[in-house]
Backbone as a chain_set.jsonl record, in Angstrom:
{"seq": "MKKLLIVFSLLMAGVVTASAQRYAIIDTKFILDKIPAYKDADRQLSQTAEQWQKEIDTKQAELDQMYKNYDAEQFMLTDELKKKREDQLFNREKEVRDLQKKRFGYEGDLFKERQKLVKPVQDKVYNAVQKMAVNRGYDFVLDKSEGITVIFADPKLDKSEEVLRELGIR", "coords": {"N": [[-40.746, -24.16, -10.496], [-39.429, -21.788, -9.956], [-40.253, -21.353, -7.324], [-39.097, -23.518, -6.05], [-36.397, -22.917, -6.346], [-36.252, -20.566, -4.822], [-36.938, -21.541, -2.268], [-34.826, -23.339, -1.89], [-32.681, -21.504, -1.869], [-33.298, -20.037, 0.448], [-33.057, -22.064, 2.372], [-30.318, -22.644, 2.117], [-29.246, -20.187, 2.926], [-30.048, -20.239, 5.569], [-28.543, -22.412, 6.528], [-25.95, -21.437, 6.197], [-26.061, -19.239, 7.922], [-26.505, -20.538, 10.344], [-24.1, -21.818, 10.755], [-22.39, -19.764, 10.993], [-19.654, -17.738, 12.066], [-18.545, -15.846, 14.947], [-18.097, -12.471, 14.4], [-16.508, -9.287, 13.841], [-16.615, -5.945, 12.627], [-14.425, -3.42, 11.672], [-13.146, -0.084, 11.157], [-10.251, 0.806, 10.141], [-9.109, 3.094, 9.062], [-10.723, 5.167, 10.075], [-10.184, 4.777, 12.805], [-7.378, 5.221, 12.912], [-7.303, 7.89, 12.079], [-8.196, 9.145, 14.337], [-6.144, 9.059, 16.103], [-3.676, 10.95, 17.555], [-0.84, 10.646, 17.246], [-0.649, 9.268, 14.855], [-1.734, 11.117, 13.078], [0.214, 13.131, 13.261], [2.468, 11.74, 12.297], [1.59, 11.162, 9.707], [1.286, 13.744, 8.678], [3.931, 14.617, 8.799], [5.095, 12.783, 7.01], [3.795, 13.559, 4.651], [4.799, 16.156, 4.314], [7.519, 15.6, 3.972], [7.432, 14.026, 1.642], [6.408, 15.916, -0.118], [8.503, 17.77, -0.144], [10.551, 16.195, -1.255], [9.379, 15.71, -3.742], [9.362, 18.272, -4.823], [12.101, 18.649, -5.106], [12.661, 16.733, -7.083], [11.018, 17.736, -9.135], [12.32, 20.16, -9.64], [14.781, 19.276, -10.638], [13.807, 17.969, -12.888], [12.774, 20.128, -14.321], [15.134, 21.488, -14.893], [16.3, 19.591, -16.554], [14.436, 19.585, -18.658], [14.861, 22.158, -19.605], [17.483, 21.89, -20.476], [17.05, 20.136, -22.614], [15.519, 21.788, -24.303], [17.392, 23.789, -24.877], [19.31, 22.246, -26.193], [17.81, 21.379, -28.418], [17.496, 23.826, -29.697], [20.119, 24.524, -30.323], [21.302, 22.405, -31.666], [21.676, 22.318, -34.443], [23.83, 23.876, -34.921], [25.927, 22.607, -33.785], [28.825, 20.502, -33.775], [29.252, 17.053, -34.81], [30.584, 15.697, -32.804], [30.237, 17.364, -30.554], [27.446, 17.249, -30.422], [27.06, 14.561, -29.725], [28.3, 14.575, -27.221], [26.609, 16.333, -25.787], [24.192, 14.93, -25.971], [24.856, 12.684, -24.489], [25.188, 13.919, -21.993], [22.542, 14.762, -21.562], [21.269, 12.27, -21.472], [22.51, 11.149, -19.196], [21.703, 12.971, -17.224], [18.947, 12.642, -17.323], [18.788, 10.01, -16.457], [19.712, 10.34, -13.856], [17.586, 11.809, -12.743], [15.479, 9.941, -12.95], [16.559, 7.898, -11.337], [16.703, 9.215, -8.876], [13.994, 9.667, -8.405], [13.108, 7.025, -8.196], [14.611, 6.246, -5.988], [13.529, 7.839, -3.974], [10.674, 7.458, -4.104], [10.191, 4.901, -4.995], [9.645, 1.285, -4.923], [10.17, 0.114, -1.743], [11.603, 2.412, -1.247], [12.886, 5.612, -0.038], [10.597, 6.933, 0.987], [8.935, 4.791, 1.643], [10.504, 3.584, 3.639], [10.549, 5.636, 5.511], [7.845, 5.76, 6.133], [7.548, 3.253, 7.313], [9.061, 3.693, 9.584], [7.707, 5.799, 10.892], [4.838, 5.417, 10.785], [4.196, 2.677, 11.02], [4.636, 1.766, 13.753], [2.392, 2.896, 15.062], [0.302, 1.696, 13.668], [0.808, -0.938, 14.397], [0.188, -0.832, 17.122], [-2.58, -0.436, 16.967], [-3.312, -2.81, 15.675], [-2.554, -4.686, 17.642], [-4.32, -3.932, 19.692], [-6.764, -4.545, 18.466], [-6.49, -7.299, 18.153], [-6.34, -8.094, 20.857], [-8.889, -7.26, 21.753], [-10.469, -8.923, 20.142], [-9.81, -11.499, 21.046], [-10.532, -11.296, 23.779], [-13.3, -10.843, 23.591], [-14.193, -12.97, 22.195], [-14.319, -13.107, 19.38], [-14.211, -14.585, 16.173], [-13.419, -13.686, 13.715], [-12.119, -10.569, 12.582], [-12.938, -7.997, 10.583], [-11.787, -5.525, 8.303], [-13.134, -2.612, 7.074], [-12.218, -0.371, 5.817], [-10.678, -0.112, 3.403], [-11.868, -1.783, 1.289], [-12.785, -5.17, 2.044], [-10.893, -6.658, 4.497], [-9.259, -9.214, 6.252], [-8.439, -8.776, 9.505], [-7.967, -10.105, 11.863], [-7.983, -13.523, 12.602], [-9.201, -16.316, 14.225], [-6.862, -18.648, 15.186], [-7.56, -21.337, 15.565], [-9.467, -21.829, 13.686], [-8.194, -22.148, 11.329], [-7.757, -24.226, 8.723], [-5.707, -25.272, 7.235], [-3.802, -27.305, 7.691], [-5.439, -29.575, 7.639], [-6.209, -29.575, 4.963], [-3.731, -30.066, 3.771], [-3.29, -32.642, 4.775], [-5.395, -33.966, 3.503], [-4.515, -33.784, 0.922], [-2.482, -35.508, 1.08], [-0.005, -34.703, 1.877], [0.778, -34.29, 4.468]], "CA": [[-39.292, -24.136, -10.536], [-38.999, -20.587, -9.259], [-40.498, -21.558, -5.892], [-38.083, -24.468, -5.588], [-35.147, -22.169, -6.277], [-36.35, -19.648, -3.682], [-36.884, -22.362, -1.057], [-33.448, -23.817, -1.78], [-31.857, -20.355, -1.485], [-33.571, -19.746, 1.855], [-32.445, -23.134, 3.166], [-28.868, -22.436, 2.101], [-28.978, -19.019, 3.77], [-30.204, -20.699, 6.951], [-27.393, -23.255, 6.86], [-24.789, -20.554, 6.32], [-26.251, -18.449, 9.14], [-26.378, -21.411, 11.504], [-22.698, -22.154, 10.964], [-21.613, -18.525, 10.944], [-18.756, -17.472, 13.186], [-18.687, -14.513, 15.527], [-17.178, -11.572, 13.723], [-16.654, -7.847, 14.074], [-16.138, -5.116, 11.525], [-13.836, -2.165, 12.126], [-12.68, 0.826, 10.113], [-8.938, 1.229, 10.624], [-8.856, 4.488, 8.661], [-11.416, 5.976, 11.075], [-9.445, 4.638, 14.065], [-6.088, 5.897, 12.776], [-7.535, 9.333, 11.999], [-8.482, 9.642, 15.687], [-4.919, 8.925, 16.909], [-2.798, 12.105, 17.289], [0.492, 10.23, 16.781], [-0.787, 8.922, 13.446], [-1.906, 12.373, 12.344], [1.531, 13.783, 13.213], [3.323, 10.965, 11.397], [1.065, 11.346, 8.35], [1.619, 15.117, 8.287], [5.381, 14.644, 8.579], [5.333, 12.061, 5.761], [3.33, 14.394, 3.543], [5.762, 17.248, 4.14], [8.747, 15.021, 3.426], [7.152, 13.637, 0.255], [6.276, 17.158, -0.889], [9.856, 18.319, -0.294], [11.256, 15.353, -2.219], [8.779, 15.912, -5.057], [9.867, 19.563, -5.313], [13.479, 18.404, -5.522], [12.586, 16.023, -8.366], [10.449, 18.672, -10.11], [13.371, 21.119, -9.977], [15.729, 18.583, -11.511], [13.114, 17.713, -14.158], [12.702, 21.412, -15.024], [16.482, 21.72, -15.422], [16.466, 18.672, -17.674], [13.601, 20.1, -19.754], [15.557, 23.332, -20.155], [18.628, 21.374, -21.232], [16.522, 19.61, -23.88], [15.152, 22.937, -25.147], [18.641, 24.401, -25.339], [19.912, 21.345, -27.17], [17.013, 21.461, -29.649], [17.746, 25.115, -30.354], [21.516, 24.651, -30.721], [21.858, 21.199, -32.279], [22.034, 22.523, -35.841], [25.118, 24.578, -34.975], [26.94, 21.797, -33.101], [29.5, 19.442, -34.527], [28.786, 15.716, -34.421], [31.231, 15.364, -31.528], [29.538, 18.124, -29.504], [26.093, 16.691, -30.311], [27.182, 13.309, -28.974], [28.61, 14.933, -25.838], [25.392, 16.904, -25.187], [23.216, 13.848, -25.843], [25.292, 11.884, -23.334], [24.851, 14.698, -20.799], [21.09, 14.677, -21.4], [20.954, 10.905, -21.057], [22.956, 10.98, -17.809], [20.852, 13.792, -16.352], [17.64, 11.98, -17.286], [18.968, 8.83, -15.605], [19.794, 10.847, -12.477], [16.229, 12.171, -12.304], [14.746, 8.68, -12.762], [17.127, 7.212, -10.176], [16.287, 9.944, -7.678], [12.574, 9.393, -8.207], [13.021, 5.646, -7.721], [15.185, 6.202, -4.643], [12.61, 8.497, -3.039], [9.289, 6.99, -4.128], [10.086, 3.548, -5.533], [9.394, 0.161, -4.023], [11.112, 0.123, -0.622], [12.407, 3.626, -1.319], [12.976, 6.431, 1.171], [9.265, 7.193, 1.535], [8.503, 3.534, 2.256], [11.267, 3.421, 4.883], [10.075, 6.667, 6.436], [6.511, 5.317, 6.568], [7.772, 2.152, 8.252], [9.596, 4.249, 10.824], [6.763, 6.7, 11.559], [3.446, 4.983, 10.828], [4.05, 1.275, 11.396], [4.427, 1.558, 15.192], [1.007, 3.238, 15.407], [-0.526, 0.631, 13.104], [1.015, -2.125, 15.223], [-0.594, -0.649, 18.349], [-3.981, -0.667, 16.601], [-3.448, -4.244, 15.423], [-2.502, -5.38, 18.937], [-5.573, -3.638, 20.393], [-7.811, -5.317, 17.789], [-6.284, -8.704, 18.491], [-6.707, -8.249, 22.272], [-10.338, -7.157, 21.812], [-11.038, -10.109, 19.504], [-9.627, -12.641, 21.948], [-11.323, -11.068, 24.992], [-14.741, -10.89, 23.311], [-14.519, -14.225, 21.532], [-14.551, -12.995, 17.942], [-13.427, -15.486, 15.335], [-12.878, -12.868, 12.638], [-12.293, -9.119, 12.607], [-12.794, -7.513, 9.215], [-11.548, -4.092, 8.156], [-13.92, -2.12, 5.943], [-11.709, 0.921, 5.366], [-10.257, -0.156, 1.998], [-12.297, -3.118, 0.892], [-12.839, -6.039, 3.209], [-9.63, -7.303, 4.8], [-9.277, -9.912, 7.531], [-7.422, -8.249, 10.414], [-7.71, -11.146, 12.849], [-8.737, -14.763, 12.451], [-8.876, -17.258, 15.284], [-6.011, -19.696, 14.612], [-8.181, -22.671, 15.599], [-10.314, -21.969, 12.503], [-7.329, -22.38, 10.174], [-7.851, -25.637, 8.324], [-4.645, -25.532, 6.256], [-3.213, -28.626, 7.953], [-6.391, -30.58, 7.16], [-6.116, -29.593, 3.505], [-2.475, -30.754, 3.451], [-3.496, -34.081, 5.026], [-6.278, -34.433, 2.439], [-3.693, -33.877, -0.276], [-1.479, -36.541, 1.311], [1.294, -34.074, 2.088], [1.126, -34.42, 5.897]], "C": [[-38.766, -22.944, -9.762], [-39.137, -20.751, -7.753], [-39.452, -22.496, -5.307], [-36.731, -23.769, -5.416], [-35.142, -21.23, -5.074], [-36.246, -20.421, -2.37], [-35.462, -22.869, -0.835], [-32.511, -22.701, -1.316], [-32.05, -20.016, -0.014], [-32.969, -20.804, 2.766], [-30.93, -22.967, 3.242], [-28.474, -21.254, 2.978], [-29.085, -19.405, 5.235], [-29.034, -21.537, 7.399], [-26.154, -22.394, 7.082], [-24.889, -19.748, 7.608], [-26.039, -19.302, 10.374], [-24.919, -21.737, 11.787], [-21.799, -20.923, 10.966], [-20.794, -18.355, 12.213], [-19.053, -16.089, 13.754], [-17.641, -13.615, 14.866], [-17.489, -10.132, 14.092], [-16.11, -7.128, 12.855], [-15.612, -3.817, 12.114], [-13.447, -1.333, 10.917], [-11.343, 1.394, 10.59], [-8.618, 2.66, 10.217], [-9.494, 5.436, 9.67], [-10.637, 5.959, 12.396], [-8.138, 5.418, 13.994], [-6.247, 7.413, 12.727], [-7.815, 9.953, 13.361], [-7.245, 9.605, 16.596], [-3.971, 10.073, 16.567], [-1.416, 11.715, 16.747], [0.449, 9.868, 15.297], [-0.93, 10.182, 12.596], [-0.567, 13.086, 12.189], [2.452, 13.064, 12.223], [2.888, 11.16, 9.945], [1.411, 12.741, 7.823], [3.11, 15.213, 7.957], [5.738, 13.924, 7.268], [4.936, 12.898, 4.553], [4.304, 15.527, 3.259], [7.053, 16.741, 3.513], [8.553, 14.663, 1.953], [7.048, 14.873, -0.634], [7.649, 17.78, -1.156], [10.641, 17.515, -1.335], [10.699, 15.543, -3.628], [9.236, 17.239, -5.659], [11.292, 19.421, -5.83], [13.502, 17.725, -6.899], [12.052, 16.948, -9.45], [11.483, 19.693, -10.57], [14.366, 20.483, -10.95], [15.096, 18.289, -12.878], [13.017, 18.997, -14.978], [14.063, 21.756, -15.637], [16.727, 20.836, -16.642], [15.667, 19.15, -18.887], [14.267, 21.301, -20.422], [16.778, 22.904, -20.965], [18.187, 20.83, -22.584], [16.158, 20.754, -24.825], [16.399, 23.605, -25.723], [19.303, 23.537, -26.412], [19.155, 21.408, -28.507], [17.302, 22.744, -30.425], [19.153, 25.19, -30.945], [22.036, 23.489, -31.561], [22.297, 21.39, -33.733], [23.397, 23.193, -35.985], [26.255, 23.749, -34.375], [27.568, 20.786, -34.052], [28.971, 18.1, -34.038], [29.352, 15.314, -33.061], [30.54, 16.083, -30.372], [28.098, 17.633, -29.314], [26.115, 15.438, -29.444], [27.433, 13.607, -27.499], [27.367, 15.467, -25.127], [24.322, 15.836, -24.988], [23.561, 12.935, -24.67], [24.972, 12.601, -22.023], [23.349, 14.619, -20.503], [20.681, 13.292, -20.885], [21.317, 10.692, -19.588], [22.073, 11.761, -16.835], [19.472, 13.157, -16.218], [17.693, 10.739, -16.384], [19.044, 9.253, -14.139], [18.409, 11.16, -11.924], [15.417, 10.904, -12.044], [15.238, 7.932, -11.526], [16.714, 7.891, -8.868], [14.816, 9.67, -7.37], [12.38, 7.973, -7.657], [13.527, 5.538, -6.285], [14.206, 6.77, -3.614], [11.267, 7.798, -2.944], [9.121, 5.554, -4.619], [9.789, 2.514, -4.462], [10.531, 0.079, -3.003], [12.088, 1.302, -0.708], [12.378, 4.392, -0.002], [11.614, 6.698, 1.806], [8.719, 5.953, 2.233], [9.198, 3.344, 3.599], [10.808, 4.415, 5.94], [8.699, 6.289, 6.985], [6.64, 4.186, 7.588], [8.213, 2.688, 9.617], [8.535, 5.04, 11.588], [5.37, 6.101, 11.779], [3.284, 3.558, 11.356], [3.903, 1.073, 12.9], [2.992, 1.873, 15.637], [0.069, 2.151, 14.889], [-0.394, -0.657, 13.92], [0.237, -2.03, 16.531], [-2.072, -0.92, 18.085], [-4.207, -2.158, 16.387], [-3.473, -5.018, 16.741], [-3.78, -5.151, 19.736], [-6.726, -4.434, 19.785], [-7.7, -6.787, 18.168], [-6.704, -8.973, 19.939], [-8.23, -8.223, 22.423], [-10.987, -8.426, 21.257], [-10.946, -11.327, 20.42], [-10.518, -12.493, 23.179], [-12.822, -11.23, 24.751], [-15.161, -12.124, 22.52], [-14.85, -14.112, 20.053], [-13.652, -13.974, 17.2], [-12.739, -14.729, 14.211], [-13.089, -11.399, 12.958], [-11.972, -8.644, 11.197], [-12.61, -6.006, 9.215], [-12.286, -3.616, 6.91], [-13.345, -0.854, 5.319], [-11.307, 0.926, 3.892], [-10.589, -1.522, 1.43], [-12.298, -3.984, 2.141], [-11.52, -6.786, 3.335], [-9.762, -8.001, 6.141], [-8.116, -9.383, 8.366], [-7.01, -9.32, 11.414], [-8.562, -12.354, 12.506], [-8.261, -15.717, 13.534], [-8.066, -18.398, 14.678], [-6.664, -21.077, 14.613], [-9.109, -22.894, 14.404], [-9.506, -22.249, 11.235], [-7.295, -23.877, 9.861], [-6.781, -26.015, 7.306], [-4.032, -26.913, 6.44], [-4.128, -29.739, 7.448], [-6.339, -30.691, 5.641], [-4.85, -30.327, 3.078], [-2.621, -32.255, 3.666], [-4.368, -34.685, 3.924], [-5.506, -34.626, 1.135], [-2.61, -34.949, -0.13], [-0.087, -35.977, 1.545], [1.732, -34.202, 3.545], [0.438, -35.596, 6.495]], "O": [[-37.795, -23.05, -9.013], [-38.258, -20.346, -6.993], [-38.978, -22.285, -4.191], [-36.017, -24.016, -4.444], [-34.13, -21.115, -4.383], [-35.538, -19.995, -1.457], [-34.955, -22.829, 0.286], [-31.648, -22.927, -0.468], [-31.081, -19.74, 0.694], [-32.428, -20.476, 3.821], [-30.333, -23.129, 4.307], [-27.475, -21.316, 3.694], [-28.292, -18.944, 6.056], [-28.57, -21.397, 8.531], [-25.405, -22.6, 8.036], [-23.892, -19.593, 8.314], [-25.452, -18.84, 11.352], [-24.541, -21.915, 12.945], [-20.575, -21.046, 10.942], [-21.201, -18.78, 13.295], [-19.723, -15.271, 13.123], [-16.462, -13.96, 14.787], [-18.57, -9.807, 14.582], [-15.25, -7.645, 12.143], [-16.266, -3.191, 12.948], [-13.423, -1.827, 9.79], [-11.314, 2.356, 11.358], [-7.927, 3.369, 10.948], [-8.865, 6.412, 10.08], [-10.454, 7.0, 13.028], [-7.821, 6.187, 14.902], [-5.419, 8.141, 13.274], [-7.684, 11.167, 13.523], [-7.3, 10.07, 17.734], [-3.506, 10.173, 15.431], [-0.885, 12.4, 15.872], [1.403, 10.132, 14.565], [-0.323, 10.299, 11.531], [-0.249, 13.587, 11.11], [3.128, 13.701, 11.415], [3.728, 11.307, 9.057], [1.784, 12.896, 6.661], [3.496, 15.817, 6.956], [6.581, 14.398, 6.507], [5.653, 12.941, 3.554], [4.601, 15.824, 2.102], [7.612, 17.384, 2.625], [9.407, 14.962, 1.118], [7.539, 14.878, -1.763], [7.919, 18.257, -2.258], [11.314, 18.089, -2.192], [11.454, 15.538, -4.6], [9.472, 17.327, -6.865], [11.651, 19.995, -6.857], [14.28, 18.11, -7.772], [12.568, 16.951, -10.568], [11.524, 20.053, -11.747], [14.739, 21.086, -11.957], [15.774, 18.355, -13.904], [13.163, 18.96, -16.2], [14.137, 22.254, -16.76], [17.294, 21.283, -17.639], [16.165, 19.121, -20.012], [14.24, 21.441, -21.645], [17.073, 23.482, -22.011], [18.867, 21.036, -23.59], [16.456, 20.692, -26.018], [16.448, 23.941, -26.907], [19.794, 24.049, -27.417], [19.76, 21.48, -29.576], [17.344, 22.743, -31.655], [19.359, 25.851, -31.963], [23.127, 23.59, -32.122], [23.198, 20.694, -34.201], [24.041, 23.096, -37.029], [27.418, 24.146, -34.45], [26.938, 20.293, -34.988], [28.327, 18.015, -32.992], [28.671, 14.668, -32.264], [30.286, 15.482, -29.329], [27.589, 17.601, -28.193], [25.291, 15.278, -28.544], [26.847, 12.967, -26.626], [27.101, 15.093, -23.984], [23.626, 15.827, -23.973], [22.677, 12.471, -23.949], [24.538, 11.973, -21.057], [22.936, 14.435, -19.358], [19.854, 13.169, -19.981], [20.534, 10.125, -18.826], [21.739, 11.271, -15.756], [18.895, 13.136, -15.131], [16.75, 10.462, -15.642], [18.488, 8.576, -13.274], [18.095, 10.821, -10.783], [14.738, 10.806, -11.023], [14.438, 7.397, -10.759], [16.414, 7.222, -7.879], [14.443, 9.465, -6.215], [11.573, 7.76, -6.753], [12.944, 4.828, -5.465], [14.076, 6.235, -2.513], [10.764, 7.564, -1.846], [8.0, 5.047, -4.65], [9.695, 2.819, -3.273], [11.703, -0.014, -3.367], [13.243, 1.199, -0.297], [11.907, 3.886, 1.016], [11.49, 6.691, 3.031], [8.109, 6.055, 3.297], [8.557, 2.985, 4.587], [10.692, 4.076, 7.118], [8.426, 6.48, 8.17], [5.934, 4.161, 8.596], [7.788, 2.193, 10.661], [8.474, 4.955, 12.814], [4.79, 6.267, 12.853], [2.323, 3.271, 12.069], [3.083, 0.247, 13.3], [2.445, 1.184, 16.498], [-0.852, 1.734, 15.591], [-1.372, -1.381, 14.108], [-0.312, -3.026, 17.001], [-2.74, -1.564, 18.894], [-5.196, -2.708, 16.872], [-4.311, -5.899, 16.933], [-4.274, -6.071, 20.388], [-7.575, -4.944, 20.515], [-8.701, -7.437, 18.468], [-7.357, -9.98, 20.213], [-8.801, -9.054, 23.129], [-11.943, -8.942, 21.837], [-11.902, -12.092, 20.546], [-11.185, -13.446, 23.582], [-13.537, -11.711, 25.63], [-16.339, -12.302, 22.211], [-15.59, -14.941, 19.523], [-12.488, -14.166, 17.553], [-11.63, -15.072, 13.8], [-14.109, -11.022, 13.534], [-10.874, -8.865, 10.687], [-13.205, -5.297, 10.026], [-12.088, -4.154, 5.82], [-13.931, -0.316, 4.38], [-11.583, 1.903, 3.196], [-9.7, -2.318, 1.129], [-11.842, -3.543, 3.196], [-11.083, -7.461, 2.403], [-10.324, -7.432, 7.077], [-6.954, -9.523, 7.986], [-5.837, -9.426, 11.77], [-9.734, -12.214, 12.157], [-7.06, -15.899, 13.731], [-8.534, -19.053, 13.748], [-6.358, -21.903, 13.753], [-9.5, -24.03, 14.134], [-10.077, -22.552, 10.188], [-6.843, -24.679, 10.677], [-6.947, -26.997, 6.583], [-3.771, -27.614, 5.463], [-3.654, -30.731, 6.894], [-6.418, -31.792, 5.097], [-4.878, -31.119, 2.136], [-2.147, -33.054, 2.857], [-4.104, -35.796, 3.464], [-5.81, -35.522, 0.347], [-1.906, -35.264, -1.09], [0.903, -36.698, 1.425], [2.929, -34.22, 3.83], [0.604, -35.87, 7.683]]}, "num_chains": 1, "name": "protein.A"}
């Protein structure tokens, strides 16, 4: 039984190898790290993010101090003053959260800045990879920098239309 399983596995490996496509593996992180424009953009992004984080940290420290002051004084405050201070704390806390979301949230300022500075360099790399793949006849180009990602796939290998026809949709 074991021998049959091994023989079957070897046959399957042979079939897969025989029908394998031409592919290349690249490391986009390695490539990007060698491009001066990318290094400059990355450095600029880091500085901007650090500056924005300091701004948020400062506002958070002010908020923390307001909470400490309130905790120390709340026993001496009237109910009306307590409510007013609690509203101030709530509003300040909301401001800090909103600022953090504005700077670092989904499609926030950092995302927009990255799109402006880094995306053009990444697009140049993508275009170079695509040109290389077409010129050298690669069917797939895989990126190994952060897990395996397909960077380029020959459109003639896309069988989506066949699947739709099989499903009776086209």
